[in-house]
C-alpha positions in Angstrom: 17.1 6.2 -21.8 15.0 5.4 -19.0 12.5 8.0 -17.2 13.8 10.3 -15.0 12.7 8.8 -11.9 10.4 6.0 -10.7 7.6 6.9 -8.5 5.5 4.8 -5.9 2.4 4.1 -7.6 -1.0 2.9 -6.1 -4.1 3.5 -8.3 -7.2 4.8 -6.9 -10.7 3.5 -7.0 -13.7 5.4 -5.9 -16.7 3.6 -4.1 -17.1 -0.3 -4.8 -19.4 -2.5 -7.1 -22.3 -4.3 -5.8 -21.4 -7.1 -3.9 -24.4 -9.2 -4.6 -23.9 -11.9 -7.3 -27.4 -13.0 -7.6 -31.1 -12.4 -6.2 -34.2 -14.4 -6.6 -37.5 -12.3 -6.6 -41.0 -13.7 -6.8 -43.0 -12.8 -9.7 -46.8 -12.5 -10.3 -46.8 -16.2 -10.6 -46.4 -17.7 -7.0 -44.8 -20.7 -8.4 -41.9 -18.9 -10.4 -38.8 -16.7 -9.5 -37.2 -14.0 -11.2 -33.4 -14.3 -11.2 -31.5 -11.0 -10.9 -27.8 -10.9 -11.8 -25.4 -8.4 -10.5 -22.0 -7.7 -12.0 -19.2 -8.3 -9.2 -15.8 -8.3 -11.0 -13.6 -5.2 -11.6 -11.6 -4.9 -14.5 -8.4 -2.9 -14.2 -6.1 -2.1 -17.1 -2.6 -2.6 -15.8 0.9 -1.9 -17.4 3.3 -4.6 -16.5 6.7 -4.2 -17.6 10.2 -6.2 -17.4 13.6 -4.6 -16.0 14.1 -3.1 -19.7 10.6 -1.5 -19.7 9.6 -4.0 -22.3 6.1 -5.9 -22.1 6.1 -9.2 -20.3 4.1 -11.2 -22.9 2.9 -14.0 -20.8 2.4 -14.1 -16.8 0.6 -16.9 -15.1 -2.8 -15.2 -13.8 -2.4 -17.2 -10.4 0.7 -15.3 -9.6 -1.5 -11.9 -10.0 -2.4 -10.5 -6.5 -4.6 -7.6 -5.7 -4.8 -5.6 -2.1 -6.9 -2.5 -1.2 -5.5 0.3 1.1 -2.6 -2.1 2.1 -4.8 -5.1 3.2 -4.5 -8.8 2.6 -3.3 -9.9 -0.6 -5.7 -11.7 -2.7 -5.2 -13.7 -6.1 -6.9 -12.0 -8.9 -9.8 -14.0 -10.4 -8.6 -13.5 -14.1 -5.6 -11.8 -15.8 -5.4 -11.5 -19.6 -3.7 -9.3 -22.2 -5.7 -6.5 -23.2 -4.8 -7.2 -27.1 -7.3 -5.7 -29.4 -9.8 -4.5 -26.8 -11.3 -1.2 -28.4 -9.2 2.0 -27.4 -10.7 5.3 -27.1 -7.4 7.5 -27.8 -6.9 11.4 -27.5 -3.7 12.5 -28.8 -2.6 15.8 -27.3 0.1 18.2 -29.4 1.4 20.7 -27.0 2.5 23.8 -29.1 3.1 25.8 -26.0 6.2 23.9 -24.9 9.8 25.3 -25.3 10.8 23.6 -28.2 7.6 22.2 -30.3 9.9 20.6 -32.9 8.8 17.2 -32.0 5.1 18.3 -33.7 6.7 19.0 -37.0 6.2 15.6 -38.3 3.4 15.0 -36.0 0.4 14.5 -39.2 2.4 11.7 -41.1 3.5 9.9 -37.6 -0.2 9.9 -36.2 -1.7 8.8 -39.5 0.8 6.1 -39.5 -0.9 4.5 -36.5 -3.9 3.2 -38.8 -4.2 0.5 -39.8 -1.1 -1.1 -38.2 -1.4 0.0 -34.7 -4.9 1.1 -34.5 -8.1 -1.2 -35.6 -11.3 -0.7 -36.7 -13.3 -0.6 -33.0 -10.8 2.1 -31.9 -11.5 5.8 -31.8 -9.2 8.7 -32.1 -9.4 12.4 -31.2 -6.6 14.8 -32.0 -6.1 18.0 -29.8 -3.7 20.8 -30.1 -2.5 23.4 -27.1 -1.1 26.9 -27.8 -2.5 29.3 -25.3 -6.0 27.5 -25.9 -6.9 24.0 -26.3 -8.1 23.6 -30.0 -10.4 20.7 -30.4 -11.6 19.1 -33.6 -15.0 19.5 -34.8 -15.4 15.8 -35.8 -14.1 13.9 -33.0 -13.6 10.0 -32.7 -12.1 9.2 -36.1 -10.8 6.0 -37.2 -8.8 6.0 -40.4 -5.5 7.0 -41.5 -6.4 9.8 -43.9 -8.9 11.0 -41.7 -6.2 11.3 -38.9 -3.8 13.1 -41.4 -6.6 15.7 -42.0 -7.5 16.2 -38.5 -4.1 16.9 -37.3 -3.5 19.2 -40.2 -6.8 20.9 -39.4 -6.1 21.6 -35.6 -2.5 23.0 -36.5 -3.9 25.2 -39.3 -6.6 26.6 -36.7 -3.5 27.2 -34.3 -1.5 29.1 -36.9 -4.2 31.2 -38.2 -4.9 32.2 -34.4 -1.2 33.2 -34.5 -2.0 35.9 -37.0 -4.5 37.6 -34.7 -3.7 39.6 -31.5 -1.9 37.2 -29.6 -1.7 39.2 -26.4 -5.4 40.0 -26.4 -6.3 36.5 -27.2 -3.9 34.8 -24.5 -5.3 36.7 -21.7 -6.8 33.7 -19.9 -4.8 31.0 -21.4 -5.6 27.3 -20.9 -2.4 25.5 -19.8 -1.3 21.8 -19.5 -3.0 20.5 -16.5 -6.4 22.4 -17.3 -6.1 21.0 -20.9 -5.6 17.4 -19.7 -8.4 17.7 -17.4 -10.9 18.9 -20.2 -9.6 15.7 -22.3 -9.9 13.4 -19.2 -13.7 14.7 -18.8 -14.3 14.1 -22.4 -12.6 10.7 -22.5 -14.8 9.4 -19.4 -17.7 9.5 -21.8 -16.2 7.0 -24.3 -16.7 3.3 -24.2 -13.1 1.9 -25.1 -10.0 1.6 -22.9 -9.2 5.2 -22.1 -6.0 6.4 -23.1 -4.3 10.1 -23.7 -0.8 10.3 -25.7 0.6 13.8 -24.7 3.3 15.0 -26.8 4.8 17.8 -24.5 7.5 18.8 -22.3 5.4 18.4 -19.1 5.6 21.8 -18.1 2.7 23.6 -16.9 2.4 27.4 -17.1 -0.4 28.6 -14.8 -3.3 26.2 -14.9 -5.9 26.3 -12.4 -6.0 22.8 -11.5 -2.6 21.2 -9.8 -1.0 18.2 -11.2 -2.2 16.1 -8.2 -5.8 17.1 -9.1 -5.3 15.7 -12.8 -3.8 12.5 -11.6 -6.5 12.0 -9.1 -9.2 12.8 -11.9 -7.5 10.5 -14.4 -7.5 7.7 -11.7 -11.1 8.1 -10.9 -12.3 8.4 -14.9 -9.8 5.4 -15.5 -7.8 7.4 -18.2 -4.0 6.4 -18.4 -1.6 8.9 -19.7 1.3 8.5 -21.8 3.8 11.3 -22.2 6.0 11.3 -25.1 8.7 14.3 -24.0 12.0 15.3 -26.0 15.1 13.7 -24.2 16.4 17.4 -23.9 13.5 18.7 -22.0 14.0 15.7 -19.4 17.8 16.4 -19.0 17.2 20.0 -18.6 14.9 19.7 -15.7 16.6 19.5 -12.3 13.6 19.4 -10.3 11.1 16.7 -10.1 8.9 16.2 -13.0 5.2 16.3 -11.9 4.1 15.2 -15.5 6.2 12.0 -14.9 4.0 11.3 -11.3 0.7 12.2 -13.3 1.7 9.4 -16.1 2.7 6.8 -13.8 0.0 7.3 -11.4 -2.8 7.4 -13.9 -1.4 3.9 -15.3 0.7 5.2 -17.9 4.4 6.0 -18.5 6.9 9.0 -19.8 8.6 8.0 -22.8 11.7 9.8 -23.8 10.9 10.7 -27.6 13.2 12.5 -30.1 11.2 14.4 -33.1 13.1 12.1 -35.8 11.7 9.1 -33.9 8.0 10.2 -33.3 6.3 7.8 -35.7 8.2 4.7 -33.9 7.5 6.0 -30.3 3.9 6.7 -31.1 3.5 2.9 -32.5 5.5 1.9 -29.4 3.2 3.7 -27.2 0.3 1.9 -28.7 2.0 -1.5 -28.3 2.6 -0.8 -24.7 -0.9 -0.1 -24.7 -2.1 -3.3 -26.0 0.3 -5.1 -24.3 -1.2 -4.4 -20.9 -2.9 -7.1 -18.7 -6.6 -6.8 -17.6 -6.8 -7.8 -14.1 -10.1 -8.8 -12.7 -11.3 -9.3 -9.1 -14.3 -8.9 -7.1 -14.6 -5.8 -4.9 -15.2 -5.9 -1.1 -18.4 -5.8 0.4 -19.2 -2.1 1.3 -22.0 0.4 1.3 -19.6 3.5 2.1 -18.2 5.7 -0.9 -14.8 6.7 -0.6 -11.1 6.7 -2.1 -9.1 3.4 -2.0 -5.8 2.6 -2.9 -5.0 -0.5 -5.3 -1.6 -2.4 -5.3 -1.3 -5.0 -8.1 1.5 -7.3 -7.7 2.9 -10.2 -9.9 4.6 -13.0 -7.6 6.5 -14.4 -10.5 8.0 -11.0 -11.4 8.6 -9.5 -8.0 10.8 -6.6 -9.9 8.4 -5.8 -12.7 7.2 -2.2 -13.4 3.4 -2.4 -12.8 1.1 0.7 -13.1 -2.5 0.1 -13.0 -5.2 2.8 -13.9 -7.8 3.7 -11.6 -11.7 3.2 -11.6 -15.2 4.9 -10.5 -17.6 2.3 -9.4 -20.7 2.4 -7.8 -21.5 1.6 -4.0 -23.5 -1.3 -2.9 -27.3 -0.9 -2.7 -28.4 -1.5 0.9 -31.7 -2.9 0.0 -30.1 -5.5 -2.3 -27.8 -6.4 0.6 -30.6 -6.7 3.1 -33.3 -8.5 0.6 -33.7 -12.2 2.1 -33.7 -13.5 -1.2 -30.1 -12.3 -2.2 -27.6 -15.0 -2.4 -24.4 -13.7 -0.9 -21.1 -13.9 -2.5 -18.4 -15.7 -1.1 -16.6 -13.1 1.2 -13.3 -15.1 1.3 -12.6 -14.6 -2.3 -13.0 -10.6 -1.7 -10.1 -8.3 -0.8 -10.1 -6.8 2.5 -9.8 -3.3 2.9 -6.5 -2.1 5.1 -5.8 0.9 6.9 -3.4 3.1 4.5 -4.7 6.1 3.1 -4.2 7.4 -0.4 -2.6 10.7 -1.8 -4.8 13.2 -1.4 -5.9 15.2 -4.5 -5.8 18.6 -2.7 
């Protein structure tokens, strides 16, 4: 079953990396120089799927192009499969959804990800949402046994809460958008490729944050959101599904998932994550902070389903740019900013 609808996606990047490649500085010895090297390539995890929404195992990196704010397309410097890059993964089990039956086999399904889908350098954290977000005491686990224990622990904590005064406890609930924002903030401090797998119906029940603010926050913090939603929840929604937009605009996808297929769909989600391409390109020269839209296209696959993540980057240092010892990089290889504006988060 395909997603409910496809949205036009332009990832967001905030600020820009230093435009300088190297700078030479005289040291205490008048005859010697100190060489300073500055990072000047951006890495963007990018989901590239075929018409059947399956990974494209091999593309020619020379066919990958980048455009900022609708400006001139620039050929990417490199494009490689993500493969076994370390993943920082947060799994959210939404117990507040109308039919939380998909959660019934979550313990075994999540535990089965290790070691076949998750590797030694990956880290996982488990969350549950009833009317509050339940967080584990010991986060960032890596082995199957501990994964199962963590799932059981957060579910048991939710069940014990249900035995208390539910009405009093849920007077100030945390809902889907607010929960995702909290998890994004936590993930933003982790070193790996940042991903959320959310088992939910995609319905928010009164968050302070809007779906658009969460979308923007995920883009800025380079967090891709993959949603596992029961097919019935999609069929029963006749209006637009903002959660679908949040997933796609963050660099993820919404995956219809029946309860009996949860283990397979979780593994498939991780397969899609590892099948992403890491697209590298130099940022344009700029000392001005702001929001910029990012388009990534593959000329040999014009109909491919492409969803890049966003990125937060520091701006150029004017002192470095104006230093006469700075060796400027080749501006002809940098993308030019266009005039198209991104979707406002407010």
